[in-house]
Each structure stands twice: as structure tokens, then as C-alpha cells.
N, C-alpha and C positions, 0 to 999 in steps of 0.2 A: 385381527390378523388370522390368516388361514395357512396352514402348512399341510400339504398333501390331503386337503379336504377336511382337516380337523381345525375347527374354529377355536381360537384362544383369545381371551379378553386382553385388551391392551393394558399395560401398566406404566406408570410414570417411572422413569429412571433418572436419578440424579447423576449427571456425568459432566466432566469438564477436563480441561487440560491444565495442569499446574503451570503457573507463571514461571518463566525462565527454563522450561523444559526444552529439549531439542525439537520436539514437535512444534511447539509454539514459535520458535525461531524460524523453522522451515515454512510454516503457514504464513507468518508475517512477511517473509521474503517473497513468497509467491504472490501474496495479495498486493504488496507495494510495488512489485516489478511492473505491473500494468500501469500503475499510477505514475511511476517515473518515466516510462516510455511516453505516456500521454503528454506530460509536461515538456519533455525533451523535444517532441515533435512540434509543439506549438510555440515554444520560446527558443529562438535561435541563440546558441551560445550557453545554454543551461545544461549541466550534467547532473544527474541524480546519483547519489551515493547511499548505500545502505550500510549502517554500522550496527550489527547485532539487532537491537530493538529500536533503532532510530533511523530516520531518513534525513539526509542533508541535500541541499541543492548548491551547486557550485557554478558560478558564472565567470566567464572570461570576457575581457573587453580591452579597449585601448586606454581607458581612463576610469577613474572611480565613479563618475556620474553615469557613464554608460553601463557599468556593472550594476550600479544601483537601480537603474531603470529596468534592466532585465529581471533582477530579483523582485522588484516591486510588481512586475506583471505576473509573477507566479501565483499569488493568492487567487486572482480571478480565474486562472486556468484550473487551479485545484478545486474551486467551487464548481466549475463546469463539469469536471470529472466526477465529482461526488454525486451530482444530479444525474 
């Protein structure tokens, strides 16, 4: 690293964010919002919900089998998003 022409050796720094801190929740929400938009755009009738540190998917339909088919299509979309 160089600051104003002075070279300083790099050092390892142990850092992290404590679980359940406000920063963790904000980062989780930012990260998962893209994921939820991805799934909502690809599976009609699916709505993504964020609950503190969890993600939920809600489906609407005219009967149970239709809702089930929509929810069953979500895992393949999630895998596509991850890749």
C-alpha cells in the first residue's frame, strides 16, 4: 500500500460484522432484494417477502395445485440466479 508516496507493508486484519447487528440486517436485505426481484419476474404470481433474516415466497392462484406448481418452479429459478 502506498500513501502519498510512502510504501507501507500490508497486514492482515481480522474483521467481521456481528450476527444480528443492524448492519447485518441491512446487508442481507440489500443482497436478497435482487434475488426476490429475479424470482418475481420469472414466476408469475410469486411475491417475495423479507422477514428480518429470512426470505419467504408467497404464491397466489385459483386452487391449491396451481399454487403448488408455482412454488415448485421457484427452486430452479433460485439455482439460475445463484449461477
